[in-house]
C-alpha positions as CSV (number, residue, x, y, z in Angstrom):
1,S,0.0,0.0,0.0
2,F,2.9,2.4,0.7
3,Q,4.3,1.9,-2.8
4,K,0.9,2.2,-4.4
5,N,0.3,5.5,-2.5
6,L,3.7,6.8,-3.7
7,V,2.6,6.2,-7.3
8,S,-0.9,7.6,-6.8
9,E,0.7,10.8,-5.4
10,N,2.1,11.4,-8.9
11,Y,-1.5,11.9,-10.2
12,M,-3.7,12.9,-7.2
13,P,-3.0,15.3,-4.3
14,G,-2.5,13.1,-1.3
15,G,-2.6,10.0,-3.5
16,N,-6.4,9.7,-3.4
17,T,-9.6,11.7,-4.2
18,R,-11.4,11.8,-0.9
19,V,-10.2,13.2,2.4
20,T,-11.9,10.4,4.5
21,Q,-9.8,7.9,2.6
22,W,-6.6,9.4,3.9
23,I,-4.9,7.8,6.9
24,D,-1.7,9.2,8.3
25,P,1.1,8.2,7.4
26,Y,-0.6,6.6,4.3
27,P,-3.8,4.8,3.5
28,F,-4.0,1.1,2.8
29,F,-5.4,0.2,-0.6
30,V,-8.5,-2.1,-0.8
31,E,-8.5,-5.3,-2.8
32,K,-12.1,-6.4,-2.1
33,G,-14.9,-6.4,0.5
34,D,-16.9,-9.4,1.5
35,G,-19.7,-9.4,4.1
36,H,-18.4,-7.6,7.3
37,N,-14.8,-7.6,6.1
38,L,-12.4,-5.6,4.0
39,Y,-9.2,-7.1,2.4
40,D,-6.2,-4.9,1.4
41,I,-3.7,-5.4,-1.4
42,D,-1.1,-6.5,1.2
43,G,-3.2,-9.4,2.3
44,N,-4.6,-7.9,5.5
45,K,-8.1,-8.5,6.7
46,Y,-10.2,-5.8,8.6
47,L,-13.4,-6.1,10.5
48,D,-15.2,-3.2,8.9
49,F,-17.2,-0.8,11.0
50,M,-16.6,2.2,8.7
51,I,-18.6,0.5,5.9
52,N,-17.9,3.4,3.6
53,A,-18.9,6.1,6.0
54,T,-22.1,4.2,7.2
55,T,-23.3,3.5,3.6
56,L,-23.0,-0.3,3.3
57,I,-25.9,-1.2,5.7
58,L,-26.1,-4.7,4.1
59,G,-22.3,-5.2,4.3
60,H,-20.0,-5.6,1.3
61,S,-21.1,-7.4,-1.9
62,H,-24.5,-8.4,-0.6
63,P,-25.9,-11.1,-3.0
64,K,-29.2,-9.2,-3.8
65,V,-27.3,-6.0,-4.6
66,V,-24.8,-7.9,-6.8
67,A,-27.7,-9.7,-8.6
68,S,-29.6,-6.5,-9.3
69,L,-26.5,-4.7,-10.6
70,S,-25.5,-7.7,-12.7
71,D,-29.0,-7.8,-14.3
72,Q,-29.1,-4.0,-15.0
73,V,-25.6,-3.7,-16.5
74,K,-26.6,-6.0,-19.3
75,K,-29.6,-3.7,-20.1
76,G,-27.6,-0.4,-19.8
77,V,-26.1,1.7,-17.1
78,S,-27.7,5.1,-17.9
79,F,-30.2,6.6,-20.3
80,S,-31.7,9.9,-21.3
81,A,-35.1,8.8,-20.2
82,P,-36.5,7.6,-16.9
83,T,-36.7,3.9,-15.9
84,E,-39.2,2.1,-13.8
85,S,-36.6,1.7,-11.0
86,Q,-36.8,5.4,-10.3
87,S,-40.4,5.1,-9.4
88,R,-39.9,1.9,-7.3
89,L,-37.2,3.5,-5.2
90,A,-39.2,6.8,-4.9
91,K,-42.3,4.9,-3.8
92,L,-40.3,3.0,-1.1
93,L,-38.9,6.2,0.3
94,V,-42.2,8.2,0.2
95,E,-44.0,5.4,2.0
96,R,-41.3,5.2,4.7
97,I,-40.4,8.8,5.5
98,P,-43.0,10.9,7.3
99,S,-41.9,14.3,5.8
100,I,-41.6,13.1,2.2
101,E,-44.6,13.5,-0.2
102,K,-42.6,13.9,-3.3
103,I,-38.9,13.2,-4.0
104,R,-36.1,13.8,-6.5
105,F,-32.8,12.1,-6.9
106,T,-29.2,13.5,-7.2
107,N,-25.8,11.9,-7.3
108,S,-24.4,12.9,-3.9
109,G,-25.4,14.1,-0.4
110,T,-23.8,17.4,-1.2
111,E,-26.2,17.9,-4.1
112,A,-29.1,16.8,-2.0
113,T,-28.5,19.5,0.6
114,M,-27.7,22.1,-2.0
115,L,-31.0,21.4,-3.8
116,S,-32.9,21.3,-0.5
117,I,-31.6,24.8,0.3
118,M,-32.4,26.0,-3.2
119,A,-35.9,24.7,-2.9
120,A,-36.4,26.5,0.4
121,R,-35.1,29.8,-0.9
122,A,-37.3,29.6,-4.0
123,F,-40.4,28.6,-2.0
124,T,-40.1,31.4,0.6
125,N,-38.5,34.0,-1.7
126,R,-36.0,34.6,1.1
127,S,-32.2,34.5,0.9
128,K,-30.7,33.7,4.3
129,I,-30.2,30.2,5.7
130,A,-29.3,29.0,9.2
131,K,-27.1,26.0,10.2
132,F,-25.6,24.8,13.4
133,E,-22.0,25.1,14.6
134,G,-20.2,21.9,13.8
135,G,-22.8,20.7,11.4
136,Y,-21.5,19.2,8.1
137,H,-23.8,19.2,5.1
138,G,-21.5,18.5,2.2
139,S,-18.9,20.4,0.1
140,Q,-20.6,23.6,-1.0
141,D,-19.8,27.1,0.0
142,H,-23.1,27.9,1.7
143,V,-22.6,25.2,4.3
144,S,-18.8,25.4,4.5
145,I,-19.1,27.7,7.5
146,S,-18.3,26.7,11.1
147,V,-17.9,23.0,10.4
148,N,-14.5,22.1,11.7
149,T,-13.3,25.4,13.2
150,S,-10.3,25.2,15.5
151,K,-10.5,26.4,19.1
152,K,-8.3,29.5,18.3
153,H,-10.6,30.7,15.5
154,L,-13.9,30.4,17.4
155,G,-15.6,33.6,18.2
156,K,-17.2,34.4,21.5
157,E,-20.6,33.6,19.9
158,T,-21.4,31.2,17.1
159,N,-22.7,33.9,14.8
160,P,-21.1,35.3,12.7
161,G,-19.6,32.0,11.7
162,V,-16.1,31.1,10.5
163,L,-15.3,30.3,6.8
164,E,-13.8,26.9,6.3
165,H,-11.1,27.9,3.9
166,N,-9.7,30.8,1.9
167,G,-11.6,32.2,-1.0
168,I,-15.2,31.7,0.2
169,S,-16.9,35.0,-0.1
170,N,-17.1,37.0,3.2
171,S,-20.6,38.0,2.1
172,L,-21.8,34.5,3.1
173,L,-21.2,35.4,6.8
174,N,-24.2,37.7,6.4
175,E,-26.3,35.2,4.4
176,V,-25.6,32.1,6.6
177,L,-26.5,32.3,10.3
178,V,-24.7,29.9,12.6
179,M,-26.5,28.8,15.8
180,P,-25.4,26.7,18.8
181,V,-27.1,23.3,19.2
182,N,-29.2,22.6,22.3
183,D,-29.4,26.4,23.2
184,I,-33.0,27.5,22.9
185,E,-32.5,31.1,24.0
186,K,-29.6,31.9,21.7
187,C,-31.3,30.3,18.8
188,K,-34.6,32.1,19.4
189,K,-32.7,35.4,19.4
190,I,-31.0,34.8,16.1
191,I,-34.1,33.4,14.4
192,Y,-36.4,36.2,15.5
193,E,-33.8,38.9,14.5
194,N,-33.8,37.4,11.0
195,K,-37.3,36.1,10.6
196,S,-38.3,38.2,7.6
197,S,-35.2,37.1,5.5
198,L,-34.6,33.5,6.8
199,A,-35.6,30.9,4.2
200,C,-34.6,27.7,6.1
201,I,-32.8,26.0,8.9
202,I,-30.8,23.0,7.8
203,M,-29.7,20.5,10.5
204,E,-29.0,16.9,11.3
205,P,-31.2,15.6,14.1
206,I,-28.3,13.3,15.0
207,I,-25.1,15.4,14.6
208,S,-22.6,13.1,12.7
209,N,-19.7,15.5,13.2
210,L,-20.2,15.4,17.0
211,G,-20.0,11.6,17.4
212,Y,-23.5,10.9,16.2
213,M,-24.9,12.9,19.1
214,P,-28.8,13.0,19.0
215,L,-30.1,16.4,19.7
216,D,-32.2,17.1,22.7
217,N,-35.8,16.3,21.9
218,I,-37.1,19.5,23.6
219,F,-34.7,21.5,21.5
220,L,-35.8,19.8,18.3
221,K,-39.4,20.5,19.1
222,F,-38.6,24.1,19.7
223,I,-36.9,24.4,16.3
224,R,-39.9,22.7,14.6
225,D,-42.4,25.0,16.4
226,I,-40.6,28.3,15.7
227,T,-40.0,27.4,12.0
228,E,-43.7,26.6,11.6
229,E,-44.6,29.9,13.4
230,L,-42.4,32.0,11.2
231,G,-42.9,30.2,7.8
232,I,-39.2,29.0,7.8
233,V,-38.5,25.8,5.9
234,L,-37.0,23.1,8.2
235,I,-34.6,20.8,6.4
236,F,-33.4,17.6,8.1
237,D,-30.1,16.3,6.7
238,E,-30.7,12.5,7.2
239,I,-27.9,11.4,4.9
240,Q,-26.5,9.4,7.8
241,S,-29.3,9.2,10.3
242,F,-31.8,7.6,7.9
243,R,-30.3,4.2,8.8
244,I,-31.7,4.1,12.4
245,S,-35.3,3.2,11.4
246,R,-37.5,2.6,8.4
247,G,-38.6,6.3,8.5
248,G,-35.2,7.7,9.7
249,A,-34.4,9.7,12.8
250,Q,-37.5,11.9,12.2
251,E,-39.7,8.8,12.8
252,T,-37.8,7.7,15.8
253,L,-37.6,11.2,17.4
254,G,-41.1,12.2,16.4
255,I,-40.2,15.5,14.7
256,T,-41.3,16.0,11.0
257,P,-39.4,18.6,9.0
258,D,-40.6,20.2,5.7
259,L,-37.8,18.8,3.6
260,T,-35.4,15.9,4.0
261,S,-32.0,15.3,2.4
262,L,-30.9,11.7,1.8
263,G,-27.8,9.8,0.6
264,K,-25.5,6.9,1.5
265,I,-27.6,3.8,2.2
266,I,-30.4,4.5,-0.3
267,G,-28.0,3.9,-3.3
268,G,-26.7,0.4,-2.2
269,G,-23.1,1.6,-2.3
270,L,-23.3,3.6,-5.6
271,P,-23.2,7.4,-5.8
272,V,-26.6,8.8,-4.7
273,G,-28.5,11.6,-3.1
274,A,-32.1,12.6,-2.8
275,F,-34.2,15.4,-1.4
276,G,-38.0,15.5,-0.8
277,G,-40.7,16.8,1.3
278,K,-44.0,18.7,1.1
279,E,-45.7,18.5,-2.3
280,E,-46.2,22.3,-2.4
281,I,-42.4,22.8,-2.1
282,M,-41.4,20.0,-4.5
283,D,-43.9,21.2,-7.1
284,L,-41.4,23.9,-7.8
285,F,-39.4,21.2,-9.7
286,N,-42.4,19.9,-11.7
287,P,-42.1,21.1,-15.4
288,S,-45.8,20.3,-16.0
289,S,-46.9,22.5,-13.1
290,E,-47.8,26.2,-13.2
291,N,-45.6,26.5,-10.1
292,F,-42.5,25.3,-11.9
293,L,-39.6,27.5,-10.9
294,V,-36.4,25.5,-10.3
295,S,-34.8,23.6,-13.2
296,H,-33.1,20.6,-11.7
297,S,-30.8,18.6,-14.1
298,G,-28.1,16.1,-13.7
299,T,-26.9,13.5,-16.3
300,F,-26.8,10.7,-13.8
301,N,-29.7,11.6,-11.6
302,G,-31.8,8.5,-10.9
303,N,-29.5,6.3,-13.1
304,P,-30.8,2.7,-13.1
305,M,-27.7,1.1,-11.6
306,T,-28.1,3.2,-8.4
307,M,-31.9,2.9,-8.4
308,E,-31.8,-0.9,-8.6
309,A,-29.2,-1.2,-5.9
310,G,-31.2,1.1,-3.7
311,V,-34.4,-0.9,-4.1
312,S,-32.5,-4.0,-3.2
313,V,-31.3,-2.4,0.0
314,L,-34.6,-1.0,1.2
315,E,-36.4,-4.2,0.5
316,E,-33.9,-6.0,2.7
317,L,-34.3,-3.5,5.6
318,T,-37.3,-4.9,7.5
319,N,-38.3,-3.8,10.9
320,E,-36.7,-6.8,12.4
321,K,-33.3,-5.9,10.8
322,Y,-33.5,-2.4,12.4
323,V,-34.4,-3.8,15.8
324,Q,-31.4,-6.2,15.5
325,M,-28.9,-3.5,14.5
326,N,-30.2,-1.0,17.1
327,N,-30.2,-3.5,19.9
328,L,-26.6,-4.4,19.0
329,G,-25.7,-0.7,19.0
330,N,-27.0,-0.4,22.6
331,E,-25.1,-3.5,23.5
332,L,-21.9,-2.1,22.0
333,R,-22.2,1.3,23.7
334,D,-23.0,-0.3,27.0
335,K,-20.0,-2.6,26.8
336,L,-17.6,0.2,25.8
337,T,-18.9,2.3,28.7
338,S,-18.1,-0.6,31.1
339,V,-14.6,-0.9,29.7
340,F,-13.9,2.8,30.3
341,N,-15.4,2.7,33.8
342,E,-13.3,-0.4,34.7
343,L,-10.1,1.3,33.6
344,D,-11.2,4.6,35.1
345,L,-10.6,6.4,31.8
346,K,-12.6,9.4,30.7
347,A,-14.6,9.4,27.5
348,N,-18.1,10.1,26.1
349,I,-19.6,7.1,24.4
350,T,-22.2,8.6,22.0
351,G,-24.5,7.5,19.3
352,I,-28.0,6.1,18.7
353,G,-29.3,3.0,17.0
354,S,-26.6,1.4,14.9
355,L,-24.3,4.5,15.0
356,F,-21.7,4.8,17.7
357,A,-18.6,6.9,18.7
358,I,-15.9,7.3,21.3
359,N,-15.1,10.9,22.2
360,F,-12.0,11.3,24.4
361,N,-13.4,14.1,26.4
362,E,-13.1,14.8,30.1
363,S,-16.6,16.3,30.3
364,E,-20.0,15.6,28.7
365,V,-20.4,16.5,25.0
366,N,-23.5,18.6,24.3
367,D,-22.4,21.0,21.5
368,Y,-19.5,21.7,19.2
369,R,-17.5,23.6,21.8
370,T,-17.5,20.8,24.3
371,F,-16.8,18.3,21.6
372,I,-13.6,19.9,20.3
373,K,-12.1,19.7,23.8
374,R,-11.4,16.0,23.0
375,D,-7.9,14.6,23.1
376,L,-6.9,14.4,19.4
377,L,-3.7,12.5,20.0
378,L,-5.3,9.9,22.2
379,G,-8.0,9.5,19.5
380,R,-5.4,9.0,16.8
381,I,-3.5,6.4,18.9
382,F,-6.7,4.6,19.5
383,F,-7.7,4.6,15.8
384,L,-4.3,3.2,14.7
385,G,-4.3,0.7,17.5
386,L,-7.6,-0.7,16.3
387,L,-6.4,-0.7,12.7
388,N,-3.3,-2.7,13.7
389,Q,-5.6,-5.2,15.3
390,G,-7.6,-5.6,12.1
391,V,-10.5,-3.4,13.1
392,L,-11.5,-0.4,10.9
393,W,-13.7,2.5,11.7
394,Q,-13.7,6.2,11.0
395,T,-10.5,8.2,11.8
396,K,-12.7,10.5,14.0
397,N,-13.4,7.4,16.2
398,A,-17.0,6.7,15.0
399,G,-18.6,3.8,13.2
400,A,-21.7,1.9,12.3
401,L,-23.1,-1.6,12.3
402,N,-24.8,-3.4,9.5
403,I,-27.3,-6.3,9.1
404,L,-24.5,-8.8,9.3
405,S,-23.2,-7.6,12.7
406,S,-23.8,-9.9,15.6
407,S,-22.6,-10.1,19.3
408,E,-19.5,-11.7,17.9
409,E,-18.4,-8.6,16.0
410,V,-19.4,-6.4,18.9
411,D,-17.3,-8.4,21.3
412,E,-14.4,-8.3,18.9
413,F,-14.6,-4.5,18.8
414,V,-14.8,-4.3,22.6
415,R,-12.0,-6.8,23.1
416,A,-9.6,-4.9,20.7
417,S,-10.7,-1.6,22.3
418,S,-10.0,-2.9,25.8
419,E,-6.6,-4.2,24.9
420,I,-5.5,-0.8,23.4
421,L,-7.0,1.2,26.3
422,E,-5.2,-1.0,28.9
423,K,-1.9,-0.2,27.1
424,I,-2.8,3.5,27.0
425,K,-3.6,3.3,30.8
426,T,-0.2,1.6,31.5
427,V,1.7,4.2,29.6
428,N,-0.1,7.1,31.2
């Protein structure tokens, strides 16, 4: 893998084309995936809890996904006209997700959030948007504000936010309001001060960038109530959290937004995104409607390969499978908590359902500013320790289960974690 990365660096910055594929000092190169495992070109096997950033909820190379793709590739991989598979996947999603009455497909989560914001602006005829500090919603300028801000660059308050990199227009700091999660009073102030110009609030009900931290339900209800009161479109980014139940986090938490952005699991491992919600908003994208306002194109939108794979995934995800994964998630978080307690080491074990994370924080995590107090060096040591024991998860010390996960895989993760933590404890 080291030699392959050296060669790749001749053609791509960093030797790859996705920041989450980078591992310091160099990433391993994958040969294949099978079930719960990955195999690299050097012959190493990894028990995979990253599963392509939570995407592969059926595991690698699931037979039904493979069969659907094999059948479709013989018929053609993309066309200039719709296929029946678009309707089948759309029907499954509309039937499952409380907020979605109509839906359209894109090719990435970034596009899904971008189009959701565009829809909200067009529908309200307002220009400003609001997001939360630490919230990640893809690679586009309007949401590349206050995502991974360092401690030294944080202002006293969350708003105005902090641009993620050079070259983003400073004018966006006036157009994009940044709010603190779980703080009703501060959010209320920002929202009311901008109520006449605020088109939407985009948020994850379970903050992926903060260790899959579910937001406080009272806070979520406040956001839903105030947006309804002021005619502000509420967008849930469920690109990762959709996996916790048939209807996503909104079903589990009992909060229904106006629009929902989707991605990851709904494409069966192929590039995908989607956005949908109230019919009156989505009608803006309907060329046959007198309300048609927003032209949404994309050469590969709803391509049959992705649609067929997505249908295969959703048809496999029965209520029983969700219960199984979520119960295992509870088991894993409980066992990890016990390990830290026994070793008298400080950390926050966060997550919900099949999502989980370890945050090496001394105090409780309840927002971005408490989250970034974590011990980054300890987190990196822990990640590399797991990797060297053949266990893969995200470099930010977070992961996800899939339908093939069992108590055996959970116990292997806990065993490897315990061994590494005991060594860390000894050194300290």
